[in-house]
C-alpha positions as CSV (number, residue, x, y, z in Angstrom):
1,X,58.9,142.0,166.2
2,X,57.1,142.9,169.4
3,X,59.4,143.9,172.2
4,X,59.1,142.2,175.6
5,X,61.2,141.6,178.7
6,X,62.7,138.1,178.6
7,X,63.1,137.0,182.2
8,X,65.3,134.1,181.2
9,X,67.8,136.4,179.5
10,X,67.2,139.3,181.8
11,X,66.9,141.8,178.9
12,X,64.5,143.4,176.5
13,X,64.2,141.3,173.3
14,X,62.0,140.8,170.3
15,X,59.1,138.4,170.0
16,X,58.7,137.7,166.3
17,X,55.6,135.7,165.6
18,X,55.9,133.2,162.8
19,X,52.9,134.7,161.0
20,X,51.5,138.2,160.7
21,X,48.3,138.6,158.7
22,X,46.8,142.0,157.7
23,X,43.3,141.6,156.5
24,X,40.9,144.3,155.2
25,X,37.2,144.3,155.2
26,X,36.5,144.7,151.5
27,X,33.6,147.2,151.8
28,X,34.7,149.1,154.9
29,X,37.8,150.9,156.3
30,X,38.3,148.0,158.8
31,X,41.5,146.1,159.3
32,X,42.4,143.0,161.3
33,X,46.0,142.4,162.2
34,X,46.7,138.8,163.5
35,X,49.9,137.8,165.1
36,X,50.1,134.0,165.1
37,X,52.8,131.9,166.7
38,X,52.9,128.1,167.1
39,X,54.8,127.1,170.3
40,X,56.1,124.0,172.0
41,X,55.4,123.3,175.7
42,X,59.1,124.1,176.6
43,X,58.8,127.8,175.6
44,X,58.9,129.3,179.1
45,X,58.7,133.1,178.3
46,X,55.4,132.9,176.6
47,X,53.5,134.5,179.6
48,X,55.9,137.5,179.4
49,X,55.3,137.8,175.6
50,X,51.5,137.9,176.2
51,X,51.9,140.4,179.1
52,X,54.0,142.8,176.9
53,X,51.6,142.3,173.9
54,X,48.8,143.5,176.3
55,X,50.9,146.5,177.4
56,X,51.7,147.6,173.8
57,X,48.2,146.9,172.4
58,X,46.2,147.8,175.6
59,X,43.0,147.6,173.7
60,X,41.8,145.2,171.0
61,X,40.3,147.9,168.7
62,X,41.6,151.3,167.6
63,X,40.1,154.1,165.6
64,X,42.5,156.2,163.5
65,X,41.5,159.3,161.5
66,X,42.9,159.6,158.0
67,X,42.2,161.8,155.0
68,X,39.0,159.9,153.9
69,X,37.5,159.1,157.3
70,X,38.3,156.7,160.1
71,X,40.1,153.4,160.0
72,X,39.0,150.8,162.5
73,X,41.9,148.4,163.3
74,X,41.7,145.3,165.5
75,X,44.9,143.6,166.7
76,X,44.9,140.1,168.0
77,X,47.6,137.5,169.2
78,X,47.1,133.8,168.9
79,X,49.4,131.0,170.0
80,X,49.2,127.3,169.3
81,X,50.9,124.5,171.2
82,X,53.0,122.1,169.1
83,X,51.1,119.1,167.9
84,X,50.7,116.6,170.7
85,X,52.0,119.0,173.4
86,X,50.2,119.1,176.7
87,X,50.6,122.5,178.4
88,X,49.1,124.1,181.4
89,X,47.6,127.4,180.4
90,X,46.2,129.7,183.1
91,X,42.7,131.1,182.6
92,X,44.2,134.6,182.2
93,X,46.1,133.5,179.0
94,X,43.6,131.0,177.6
95,X,42.0,133.5,175.1
96,X,45.4,133.7,173.3
97,X,45.7,129.9,172.7
98,X,44.0,127.8,170.1
99,X,44.1,124.0,169.7
100,X,42.7,123.6,166.2
101,X,41.5,125.7,163.3
102,X,37.8,125.5,164.3
103,X,38.8,127.0,167.7
104,X,40.9,129.6,165.9
105,X,38.1,130.6,163.5
106,X,35.8,131.2,166.4
107,X,38.3,133.5,168.1
108,X,39.1,135.8,165.1
109,X,35.6,137.1,164.7
């Protein structure tokens, strides 16, 4: 999981996304790590989870040297409201949310 401070419980806890995908570009040393978590509108600590994700992964792309060159790693987080949920998302967090798979596909590139 990804650690974060849960304000409701007043302690550090784990955010465990439902899905974690590791993808490799077939012809390059490039990887994409996607954390994806569907949420309901009642999930109040989601802003804290995003804030802590940003603190841990303070940039979207990382270069790591290894024995055969450099690895390029991109890390992204995406959240989806439960089907039919209407939630108020501030502009600051909008880039992390997707409503449908067309929206999602446009954000992972």
